[in-house]
N, C-alpha and C positions, 0 to 999 in steps of 0.2 A: 228512337228519334235522336239522331246524332246532334250533339250540342252545336257544332258549327253550322248545321243546316236549319235548325229550329230556333236558335237563340234570338235572332232578330225579330221573330214573330211574337215573342213572349214578354216583352217589356211592358210593365203596367197593364197587364191583360184585363179585359172585362168579360162579363158573361156572354154578351153577343159575339165578341171576338172568339171566345172559346168555341161557340157554336159554329162559326164560320170555318175555323181551323179544323174542326172535327172532320168535315168532308174532304178537306185537302190532305190531311195526314192519315185519315181512315182509322182513327182511334177514338176512344171515349173521351168526352170532355173532362172527366175526372183525371184521366191519364195526362192530358195536357196541363191541367191545373197542377198536378203533382210534379210534372217535369219543370214547369216554370218556377215552382218553389225550390226544387232540387238544384236548379241552375242559379238560384238566388236572383231571379228576375223580379220577384215580388217579395214583400216582407211577410213575416208570420201573420201580422194583423190582416194584410190583404188576402192571404191564403185562407185564413179563418173566415173572413167576411164572404169571400167568393164561395167557399164551401157551404156556408149557411144560406147564401142566396140560391145555390143549386138545390139545397134541401127544400127551401120554401117554394121553389118553382116545381118541385117534384122530379128534378133531373137526376137525383142520386139513385132513384129506382127505375126511372124511365126517361131517357133523354128525348128531346123534342123530335117527333116523327118527321118533320120537314127536313131534318138534317141526318136522317138515317142513311147509312151506307148501303147501297143496293147489294143484295146478295149475288155472289158470282154463281153462275151455272156451270158446273164442271162439264167439260167437253172432251178432254184429252182421252180418257178411257173409252168413251163411246166411239171416238174417231179411230182409236187403235183397234178396237174390236171390229168395226166396220171394214177397216183396211185389211185385217186378217181374213175376214170372211170373203172379201172380194178376191183376195190373192190365193187363199188355200182351200176354200170350201167350194 
């Protein structure tokens, strides 16, 4: 997550904002929390508080399913094999 691209989203972040940003950036909420702390967008106290809130909500082991990132279905290899079969078999 490049600093210049994500920095504006991370000022005084809250747990609901982390959940919303998860789907945009396609990373774990914990990664967003770490990044906001690394970029000094939140204080140590805020970081610890949000980390505890994630723990209480159970998000440290399983993040909210409504914000899960849909799994990609690989298609390139299948398309490549199909093209090969049509052309050479």
